[in-house]
C-alpha positions as CSV (number, residue, x, y, z in Angstrom):
1,M,57.3,29.7,165.2
2,I,56.4,32.3,162.3
3,P,58.9,34.6,161.2
4,N,58.2,38.6,162.4
5,K,55.4,37.2,164.1
6,V,53.7,40.6,165.8
7,E,50.1,40.3,167.7
8,I,48.8,43.5,168.5
9,C,45.2,42.7,169.9
10,G,45.1,39.4,169.3
11,V,46.2,40.5,165.4
12,N,49.0,38.5,163.3
13,T,50.1,41.7,161.4
14,S,52.5,39.4,159.2
15,K,49.2,37.7,157.6
16,L,47.8,41.3,157.0
17,P,46.3,41.4,153.6
18,V,47.1,44.4,151.0
19,L,44.6,45.2,149.0
20,T,45.5,47.2,145.5
21,N,44.0,51.1,144.3
22,T,41.2,49.2,142.4
23,K,40.3,46.3,144.7
24,M,39.8,49.3,147.5
25,R,37.3,51.0,145.0
26,E,35.3,48.1,143.9
27,L,34.6,46.5,147.5
28,L,34.0,50.4,148.2
29,K,30.8,50.7,145.5
30,V,29.6,46.7,147.0
31,M,29.9,48.6,150.3
32,R,27.5,51.6,149.6
33,A,25.5,49.5,147.5
34,G,24.4,47.5,150.6
35,E,27.3,44.3,151.2
36,R,28.5,44.8,154.6
37,K,30.5,41.7,154.5
38,A,33.0,44.4,152.1
39,R,33.3,46.7,154.6
40,E,34.9,43.9,157.1
41,E,36.7,43.1,153.9
42,L,37.9,46.7,153.7
43,I,38.8,46.6,157.5
44,Q,40.7,44.4,157.5
45,G,42.7,44.9,154.1
46,N,44.0,48.1,155.5
47,L,44.9,47.2,159.3
48,R,48.4,47.5,157.7
49,L,47.8,51.5,157.3
50,V,46.7,52.0,161.0
51,L,50.3,49.9,162.2
52,S,52.2,52.2,160.1
53,V,50.1,55.4,161.8
54,I,50.6,53.9,165.2
55,Q,54.3,53.6,164.5
56,R,54.4,57.6,165.0
57,F,53.5,57.0,168.8
58,N,55.3,54.8,169.8
59,N,57.7,57.3,172.1
60,R,54.9,58.4,173.6
61,G,54.5,55.7,176.4
62,E,51.1,54.4,175.4
63,N,50.0,50.7,174.9
64,V,50.0,49.7,171.3
65,D,47.0,47.7,171.4
66,D,45.1,50.7,172.8
67,L,46.5,52.9,170.0
68,F,45.6,50.6,167.1
69,Q,41.9,50.2,168.3
70,V,41.8,53.4,168.5
71,G,43.6,53.9,164.8
72,C,41.3,51.6,163.7
73,I,38.4,53.7,164.8
74,G,39.9,56.2,162.9
75,L,40.7,54.2,159.9
76,M,36.1,52.7,160.0
77,K,35.6,56.7,159.5
78,A,37.4,57.3,156.4
79,I,35.6,54.0,154.8
80,D,32.5,55.0,155.7
81,N,33.1,58.7,155.0
82,F,35.5,58.5,151.9
83,D,33.9,60.0,148.1
84,L,34.5,57.7,145.3
85,S,33.8,60.7,143.6
86,Q,37.1,62.4,144.6
87,N,40.2,61.8,143.0
88,V,42.0,60.4,145.6
89,K,44.0,57.7,146.9
90,F,42.4,56.0,150.2
91,S,45.4,55.8,151.8
92,T,45.7,59.8,151.0
93,Y,42.9,60.6,153.1
94,A,42.7,57.4,155.6
95,V,46.3,58.4,157.5
96,P,45.0,62.1,158.4
97,M,41.8,60.4,159.7
98,I,43.5,58.0,161.4
99,I,46.2,60.2,163.0
100,G,43.2,62.3,163.5
101,E,41.7,60.1,165.7
102,I,44.9,58.9,167.6
103,R,45.5,62.5,168.4
104,R,42.1,62.8,170.3
105,Y,42.8,59.9,172.3
106,L,46.1,61.5,173.6
107,R,44.4,65.0,174.8
108,D,42.0,63.0,176.2
109,N,44.3,61.5,178.5
110,N,46.3,63.9,178.4
111,P,47.5,64.8,182.3
112,L,47.9,68.5,181.5
113,R,44.8,69.3,182.8
114,V,42.3,72.1,180.1
115,S,39.6,73.7,181.5
116,R,36.3,72.6,180.7
117,S,34.9,75.0,178.0
118,L,38.3,75.9,176.3
119,R,37.4,72.0,176.4
120,D,34.0,72.0,174.9
121,I,35.0,75.1,172.4
122,A,38.0,72.5,171.3
123,Y,36.2,69.6,170.4
124,K,33.0,70.9,168.7
125,S,35.5,72.9,166.3
126,L,37.0,69.2,165.3
127,Q,33.3,67.9,164.4
128,V,32.9,71.8,162.8
129,R,36.3,70.8,161.1
130,D,35.3,67.2,159.9
131,S,32.1,68.5,159.4
132,L,32.7,71.0,156.7
133,T,35.7,69.5,155.3
134,S,33.1,66.3,155.0
135,K,30.9,68.4,152.9
136,N,33.1,71.3,151.0
137,G,36.2,68.9,150.2
138,K,38.8,71.2,151.3
139,E,40.0,71.9,155.1
140,P,38.1,75.1,156.1
141,T,39.5,77.8,157.8
142,I,39.5,79.0,161.5
143,G,37.3,81.8,160.3
144,E,34.9,79.5,159.1
145,I,34.2,77.0,161.6
146,A,33.9,79.9,164.3
147,S,30.9,81.4,162.2
148,E,29.3,78.0,162.3
149,L,29.6,77.6,166.2
150,N,29.1,81.7,166.6
151,V,31.7,82.5,168.7
152,P,35.0,84.9,168.3
153,R,37.8,83.6,166.1
154,E,40.3,83.9,168.8
155,E,38.2,81.4,171.5
156,V,39.0,79.0,168.6
157,V,42.4,79.6,167.7
158,F,42.9,79.5,172.2
159,A,41.1,76.1,172.2
160,L,42.4,74.4,169.7
161,D,45.8,75.7,171.0
162,A,45.5,74.2,174.6
163,I,44.5,70.6,173.6
164,Q,47.1,70.6,170.7
165,E,50.4,68.2,172.2
166,P,54.0,69.5,171.3
167,I,55.7,67.6,169.0
168,S,59.0,67.0,168.1
169,L,61.4,68.9,165.7
170,F,62.6,65.5,164.6
171,E,59.0,63.7,164.3
172,P,59.3,62.3,160.6
173,I,55.9,63.5,158.2
174,Y,57.4,61.7,155.3
175,H,59.2,59.5,153.9
176,D,59.9,58.0,150.5
177,G,62.3,54.8,150.9
178,G,65.4,57.3,151.0
179,D,66.2,60.4,153.9
180,P,63.4,61.2,155.8
181,I,61.9,65.0,155.5
182,F,61.5,66.3,159.5
183,V,58.9,69.1,160.8
184,M,61.7,71.0,161.3
185,D,62.4,70.8,157.4
186,Q,58.9,73.1,157.0
187,I,59.7,76.2,159.0
188,S,61.2,78.7,157.9
189,D,63.5,80.7,159.7
190,D,63.6,85.0,159.2
191,K,66.4,84.8,161.1
192,S,68.0,82.6,159.0
193,V,68.8,85.7,156.2
194,D,71.9,87.0,158.1
195,S,72.5,82.9,158.6
196,Q,76.3,83.2,159.9
197,W,78.0,80.0,159.4
198,L,76.8,80.9,155.7
199,E,78.9,83.8,155.9
200,G,82.7,84.0,155.2
201,I,85.2,83.3,151.8
202,S,85.6,80.1,152.8
203,I,81.8,78.9,152.4
204,R,81.4,81.5,149.3
205,E,84.5,79.7,147.8
206,A,82.5,76.3,148.4
207,M,79.1,77.1,147.4
208,S,81.1,77.6,143.6
209,K,81.9,74.5,143.1
210,L,78.2,73.5,143.3
211,N,76.1,73.2,140.5
212,E,73.6,75.9,139.1
213,R,70.4,73.4,140.6
214,E,72.4,72.8,144.5
215,K,73.5,76.9,144.9
216,Q,69.7,77.7,143.8
217,I,68.2,75.3,146.9
218,L,70.6,77.0,149.1
219,K,70.2,80.6,148.4
220,M,66.2,80.3,149.1
221,R,67.0,77.8,151.6
222,F,69.5,79.5,153.9
223,F,69.5,83.3,152.6
224,D,65.5,83.4,151.7
225,G,64.6,81.5,154.7
226,R,62.2,79.4,152.6
227,T,60.8,76.0,153.2
228,Q,61.8,72.6,151.3
229,M,58.0,72.4,150.1
230,E,58.5,76.4,149.3
231,V,61.2,75.6,146.7
232,A,59.9,73.2,146.0
233,E,57.4,74.3,144.4
234,D,58.8,77.2,143.0
235,I,61.2,74.5,141.3
236,G,59.3,72.5,140.0
237,I,60.6,69.2,141.8
238,S,59.6,67.4,144.5
239,Q,59.9,68.0,148.1
240,A,62.0,65.2,148.9
241,Q,63.9,65.6,145.7
242,V,65.0,69.2,147.4
243,S,65.8,67.6,150.8
244,R,67.8,65.4,148.8
245,L,69.9,67.9,146.8
246,E,69.9,70.4,150.3
247,K,71.8,67.4,152.3
248,T,73.9,66.4,149.5
249,A,75.5,69.9,148.7
250,L,76.1,71.0,152.6
251,K,77.8,67.7,152.5
252,H,80.0,69.1,149.7
253,I,80.9,72.5,151.6
254,R,81.4,70.6,154.6
255,R,84.1,68.1,152.8
256,Y,85.3,71.4,150.8
257,I,86.1,73.4,154.0
258,G,87.5,70.5,155.6
259,D,89.9,69.5,153.5
260,D,90.7,73.5,153.0
261,R,91.5,73.5,156.4
262,V,93.5,70.0,156.3
263,K,95.8,71.8,154.0
264,E,96.1,75.1,156.0
265,G,96.9,72.6,159.2
266,K,99.5,71.2,156.9
267,S,101.2,74.8,155.4
């Protein structure tokens, strides 16, 4: 019995190799020179990346083997289209490609019916987006996609919205070994300017106990309605650090308010 052995599509995931970034670039250069064996080694060396991506979709009731195979198609596309001249890690480029391939598969198998015309425009838009991204090295705007297809911008928006799957606000989008960052952390809320739970004397007093950075983060997040990414850019730290500082500050406030309530109850 092999410990932690999990087989997907007949692949023993406990024995999958892991390639360093240096080795990846060496193999990509060899592959570009026409060595097919290098491509196979690149695929095998990045199957763990596919496994990490399909875990995001494991609550949809889909067959894991199917998702793995679809993810491998995205991986192969990433390997074939990766530009070595760009100062970007392969995984940074490959993960969106793998996710995109899986999302397309899920849309094709979605029981909710979308009209053929909208579906055609949507798929052509996705193809144009991938083509322009590969050509220009950046994500095209909706207007650029519409211009390429010679259709109104609104039709592209409607078509892409029609095939878009709903995402849970609690779906993790980033994890650095600490607290995960969820979709909801990326959404700004204009109504939070008047957030009632930050009003009142007790909460103002609790905030006065925080350090300046914690106060600044809570003010920007809950009074100004800023996203964690916007806060991180403004104060010059990572989004993960903003998330941790925010959670710590809120924990201190709750503890302070809780202690005050206990004191009031005793008096």
